[in-house]
Backbone as CSV, one residue per row, in Angstrom:
resi,resn,N_x,N_y,N_z,CA_x,CA_y,CA_z,C_x,C_y,C_z
1,MET,53.358,-2.350,225.703,53.894,-3.141,226.788,55.393,-3.357,226.542
2,ASN,56.193,-3.131,227.565,57.638,-3.322,227.480,57.977,-4.690,228.053
3,GLU,58.218,-5.644,227.187,58.519,-7.006,227.635,60.013,-7.178,227.809
4,ARG,60.387,-7.900,228.867,61.794,-8.181,229.130,61.999,-9.684,229.140
5,LEU,63.069,-10.093,228.535,63.398,-11.511,228.462,64.479,-11.822,229.479
6,MET,64.247,-12.832,230.295,65.260,-13.306,231.230,65.525,-14.771,230.907
7,ILE,66.803,-15.108,230.785,67.197,-16.472,230.465,67.934,-17.044,231.665
8,HIS,67.435,-18.161,232.182,68.058,-18.835,233.322,68.550,-20.203,232.871
9,ILE,69.835,-20.481,233.141,70.442,-21.738,232.715,71.030,-22.440,233.942
10,PRO,70.446,-23.552,234.363,71.050,-24.307,235.469,72.277,-25.061,234.977
11,ALA,73.306,-25.143,235.815,74.533,-25.824,235.410,75.166,-26.536,236.601
12,TYR,75.697,-27.704,236.340,76.483,-28.437,237.338,77.577,-29.197,236.602
13,ASN,78.813,-28.881,236.919,79.960,-29.487,236.241,79.798,-29.438,234.719
14,ALA,79.498,-28.238,234.235,79.218,-28.039,232.816,80.367,-27.339,232.083
15,GLU,81.541,-27.440,232.634,82.718,-26.783,232.052,82.881,-27.086,230.563
16,LYS,82.625,-28.308,230.169,82.843,-28.727,228.778,81.669,-28.409,227.858
17,THR,80.507,-28.080,228.412,79.320,-27.894,227.572,78.682,-26.510,227.655
18,ILE,79.018,-25.709,228.660,78.301,-24.454,228.867,78.506,-23.460,227.722
19,VAL,79.668,-23.444,227.108,79.907,-22.520,225.992,78.996,-22.852,224.817
20,SER,78.818,-24.128,224.527,77.937,-24.489,223.410,76.489,-24.121,223.721
21,VAL,76.102,-24.205,224.975,74.746,-23.790,225.367,74.590,-22.283,225.165
22,LEU,75.550,-21.512,225.637,75.479,-20.057,225.483,75.556,-19.644,224.012
23,ASP,76.346,-20.349,223.234,76.453,-20.041,221.804,75.154,-20.292,221.048
24,ARG,74.301,-21.128,221.570,73.032,-21.435,220.895,71.981,-20.349,221.090
25,ILE,72.236,-19.431,221.991,71.315,-18.304,222.166,71.613,-17.319,221.040
26,PRO,70.631,-17.029,220.202,70.879,-16.123,219.073,71.391,-14.757,219.542
27,GLU,72.275,-14.172,218.765,72.919,-12.910,219.121,71.906,-11.801,219.408
28,GLU,70.856,-11.704,218.600,69.877,-10.636,218.812,69.132,-10.804,220.136
29,ILE,68.980,-12.037,220.574,68.342,-12.278,221.871,69.307,-11.926,222.999
30,LYS,70.580,-12.266,222.837,71.578,-11.908,223.857,71.608,-10.399,224.078
31,LEU,71.522,-9.646,223.007,71.593,-8.188,223.110,70.331,-7.587,223.707
32,LYS,69.174,-8.208,223.483,67.911,-7.669,223.975,67.527,-8.195,225.354
33,ALA,68.121,-9.270,225.771,67.739,-9.890,227.046,68.025,-8.945,228.209
34,ALA,67.115,-8.925,229.155,67.319,-8.137,230.362,68.452,-8.747,231.176
35,GLU,68.523,-10.075,231.155,69.543,-10.751,231.936,69.660,-12.211,231.508
36,ILE,70.880,-12.699,231.487,71.144,-14.118,231.257,71.875,-14.605,232.502
37,VAL,71.287,-15.562,233.210,71.867,-16.052,234.460,72.180,-17.532,234.335
38,VAL,73.426,-17.885,234.642,73.818,-19.286,234.723,73.896,-19.615,236.210
39,PHE,73.045,-20.530,236.648,73.037,-20.962,238.036,74.006,-22.128,238.187
40,ASP,75.159,-21.851,238.788,76.170,-22.881,238.996,75.918,-23.526,240.355
41,ASN,75.525,-24.774,240.332,75.134,-25.489,241.546,76.337,-26.171,242.208
42,HIS,77.269,-25.344,242.698,78.463,-25.843,243.411,79.269,-26.830,242.565
43,SER,79.501,-26.474,241.317,80.275,-27.344,240.435,81.673,-27.577,241.000
44,GLU,82.187,-28.742,240.721,83.532,-29.098,241.165,84.559,-28.878,240.052
45,ASP,84.108,-28.359,238.924,85.009,-28.058,237.821,85.093,-26.538,237.655
46,LYS,85.424,-26.078,236.487,85.613,-24.646,236.249,84.436,-24.001,235.522
47,THR,83.234,-24.462,235.780,82.050,-23.915,235.113,81.961,-22.403,235.276
48,SER,82.058,-21.909,236.494,81.893,-20.467,236.717,82.998,-19.661,236.040
49,GLU,84.221,-20.180,236.034,85.317,-19.479,235.367,85.093,-19.428,233.854
50,VAL,84.598,-20.514,233.292,84.319,-20.562,231.856,83.228,-19.544,231.503
51,VAL,82.202,-19.441,232.330,81.111,-18.482,232.085,81.643,-17.052,232.153
52,MET,82.471,-16.757,233.151,83.011,-15.400,233.278,83.946,-15.056,232.115
53,GLU,84.717,-16.011,231.642,85.575,-15.791,230.477,84.730,-15.553,229.224
54,TYR,83.645,-16.311,229.072,82.723,-16.130,227.950,82.124,-14.722,227.999
55,LYS,81.758,-14.289,229.196,81.182,-12.957,229.378,82.151,-11.876,228.899
56,LYS,83.409,-11.972,229.306,84.419,-10.990,228.897,84.662,-11.040,227.391
57,LYS,84.848,-12.243,226.877,85.184,-12.419,225.463,84.078,-11.916,224.541
58,ASN,82.828,-12.057,224.966,81.688,-11.694,224.137,81.040,-10.372,224.540
59,ASN,81.664,-9.675,225.487,81.191,-8.361,225.925,79.698,-8.389,226.317
60,LEU,79.366,-9.323,227.168,77.977,-9.480,227.608,77.833,-9.019,229.052
61,SER,77.457,-7.776,229.241,77.331,-7.229,230.582,76.146,-7.818,231.345
62,LYS,75.200,-8.417,230.624,73.994,-8.943,231.268,74.103,-10.415,231.627
63,LEU,75.292,-10.983,231.449,75.506,-12.390,231.770,76.128,-12.495,233.149
64,SER,75.508,-13.300,234.001,76.078,-13.527,235.339,75.904,-14.966,235.731
């Protein structure tokens, strides 16, 4: 059986905390995950920009 891991993270105005949440996902899981999705619920801060910067910095093509 080919199992796929999907990680869904809800976020709202999480600019200051989202990086620590993403950092807590072990590296081997990040690499094996089918997809890591951060659901930004119309944040009024820079949550989505922080997530996209994290994606670039950590070379995570499966993070959206």
